[in-house]
C-alpha positions in Angstrom: 31.5 -19.9 -46.8 28.5 -22.5 -46.9 26.1 -22.1 -50.1 22.4 -21.8 -49.1 21.7 -25.6 -50.1 24.3 -26.7 -47.1 22.5 -24.7 -44.9 19.1 -26.1 -45.8 20.4 -29.8 -45.3 21.7 -29.1 -41.7 18.7 -27.5 -40.6 16.8 -30.6 -42.2 19.4 -32.5 -40.2 18.9 -31.0 -36.9 14.9 -31.1 -37.4 15.1 -35.0 -38.3 17.3 -35.7 -34.9 14.8 -33.5 -33.0 12.0 -35.5 -34.2 13.7 -38.7 -33.4 14.5 -37.5 -30.0 10.8 -36.4 -29.3 9.5 -39.6 -30.9 11.8 -41.7 -28.4 10.4 -39.9 -25.5 6.8 -40.3 -26.4 7.6 -44.5 -26.8 9.3 -44.1 -23.6 6.6 -42.5 -21.6 4.3 -44.8 -23.3 5.8 -47.7 -22.3 5.9 -46.5 -18.6 2.3 -45.7 -18.8 1.5 -49.1 -20.2 3.6 -50.7 -17.3 1.8 -48.7 -14.5 -1.7 -49.6 -16.0 -0.9 -53.3 -16.5 0.4 -53.2 -12.6 -2.8 -51.5 -11.4 -5.0 -53.9 -13.3 -3.4 -56.4 -11.6 -3.4 -55.3 -8.4 -7.3 -54.4 -8.8 -8.0 -58.3 -10.2 -6.1 -59.5 -7.3 -7.9 -57.7 -4.8 -11.3 -58.3 -6.4 -10.6 -62.4 -6.2 -9.5 -62.1 -2.8 -12.9 -59.6 -1.6 -15.0 -61.9 -4.0 -13.6 -64.8 -1.8 -13.9 -63.4 1.3 -17.5 -62.6 0.7 -18.5 -66.1 -0.3 -16.9 -67.3 3.0 -18.7 -64.6 4.8 -22.0 -65.5 3.5 -21.6 -69.7 2.9 -19.5 -70.3 6.3 -21.6 -71.3 9.3 -23.2 -74.1 11.2 -26.6 -75.9 11.3 -27.8 -76.7 15.1 -29.7 -80.1 14.4 -30.5 -80.5 18.5 -29.4 -79.5 21.9 -29.2 -81.4 25.0 -28.8 -80.6 28.5 -27.8 -82.6 31.1 -29.2 -82.4 34.8 -26.8 -82.5 37.7 -27.3 -83.2 41.4 -28.7 -79.6 42.2 -31.3 -80.0 39.8 -29.9 -78.0 37.5 -28.5 -78.0 33.6 -24.9 -78.2 34.2 -23.5 -79.0 30.8 -25.5 -79.1 27.3 -24.3 -81.0 23.9 -25.0 -79.2 20.6 -25.1 -81.5 17.3 -24.0 -79.6 14.4 -23.0 -79.8 10.7 -21.6 -77.3 8.4 -24.2 -75.3 6.6 -24.2 -76.1 2.7 -21.8 -74.8 0.5 -19.5 -73.9 3.9 -15.8 -74.4 3.4 -14.3 -76.5 6.5 -14.1 -74.3 9.4 -11.3 -74.3 11.9 -12.7 -75.0 15.4 -9.7 -73.3 16.8 -11.1 -70.2 15.5 -14.5 -70.5 16.7 -15.9 -68.6 19.9 -19.2 -69.9 21.5 -20.9 -67.1 23.6 -23.7 -68.3 25.9 -26.0 -66.1 27.9 -28.7 -66.9 30.3 -30.0 -63.8 31.3 -27.6 -63.9 34.6 -24.6 -64.5 33.0 -22.8 -64.3 29.6 -19.8 -66.3 28.8 -17.5 -66.6 26.0 -15.9 -70.5 25.3 -13.0 -71.1 23.4 -12.1 -74.3 21.5 -10.3 -76.9 23.5 -9.5 -80.4 22.3 -9.2 -82.2 25.6 -12.1 -81.4 27.8 -14.8 -78.7 28.4 -14.8 -76.4 31.3 -15.9 -73.2 32.5 -13.9 -71.5 29.6 -13.6 -74.0 27.1 -15.8 -76.1 24.9 -14.8 -79.5 23.7 -15.9 -80.8 19.9 -15.8 -84.2 18.5 -17.2 -86.3 15.8 -20.0 -88.3 16.0 -20.7 -91.9 14.3 -17.5 -93.1 13.8 -14.6 -94.9 15.3 -12.4 -91.7 15.3 -14.3 -89.1 17.5 -11.2 -86.4 17.2 -11.2 -83.5 14.4 -8.6 -83.6 11.9 -6.3 -80.5 12.9 -9.3 -79.2 14.4 -11.3 -78.7 11.2 -14.8 -79.8 10.7 -15.5 -80.5 6.9 -18.7 -81.1 5.1 -20.5 -84.1 5.9 -19.3 -84.1 9.4 -21.7 -84.5 12.4 -20.0 -82.7 15.3 -21.1 -82.9 18.9 -20.0 -79.2 20.9 -19.9 -80.0 24.4 -20.4 -76.7 26.7 -19.6 -77.0 30.4 -18.4 -80.0 32.6 -20.5 -82.3 35.2 -19.5 -79.5 37.7 -19.5 -76.2 35.4 -21.2 -73.1 36.5 -24.0 -73.3 33.9 -26.4 -74.0 36.6 -29.5 -73.4 34.4 -32.4 -73.5 36.5 -36.3 -74.5 35.3 -37.5 -71.7 32.8 -34.3 -70.0 31.9 -33.8 -68.4 28.5 -30.8 -69.2 27.1 -28.9 -68.2 23.6 -26.1 -70.0 22.7 -24.2 -67.9 19.3 -21.7 -70.0 17.5 -19.2 -67.4 16.1 -16.7 -68.7 13.5 -13.8 -66.5 12.1 -15.3 -65.7 8.8 -19.0 -66.5 8.3 -22.2 -65.6 9.6 -22.9 -66.7 13.3 -25.3 -69.1 14.1 -28.2 -68.6 17.3 -29.8 -71.2 19.1 -32.2 -70.2 21.3 -34.3 -72.1 24.2 -36.4 -72.0 27.2 -35.6 -74.8 29.6 -38.5 -76.7 30.7 -40.6 -76.0 33.6 -39.5 -79.7 35.3 -36.5 -81.6 34.8 -38.1 -85.2 34.8 -34.5 -87.1 33.6 -31.1 -86.7 33.6 -30.9 -85.8 29.7 -33.1 -83.2 28.7 -34.1 -82.2 24.9 -33.7 -78.2 24.8 -33.9 -77.9 21.5 
């Protein structure tokens, strides 16, 4: 038979093992909770950085239009126009293949996409101004580049008559669209007309 002293020792041993199991379980739960919190914090940080970058690009990206010229064709209408643009201050480089240009003249509305070869009734052409090489590098415009965007060819369907109100909206994939508005002159006195 066990003495009272032996029973007390066994109970103490059982209580010690039970306490140790509870302690280990608490450590494991705390470790799992800590790893979940760290993982969540990293995910939130990455999302915050991505959102911040997107917000900066959306605010800073865009164009500044310096001049708009129109070419008068044989039918005494403006058949094509050239926009001279630069990137807005602080704007990162922009891929022109992801830029859409919307042109509205009251009678029709046309979306133009980028073409590296030539402008036509559905494509615009963009080229560098002021250097021997006029081709955009990988279709990108960088800070400091002056770019000529041509909309329409000499036989295009622009056909802007006199006193026509025109809106040209340049829309990059990220960033603010740039709106250029003008009204064509009452008479066309030369082949090239300054529209804006």
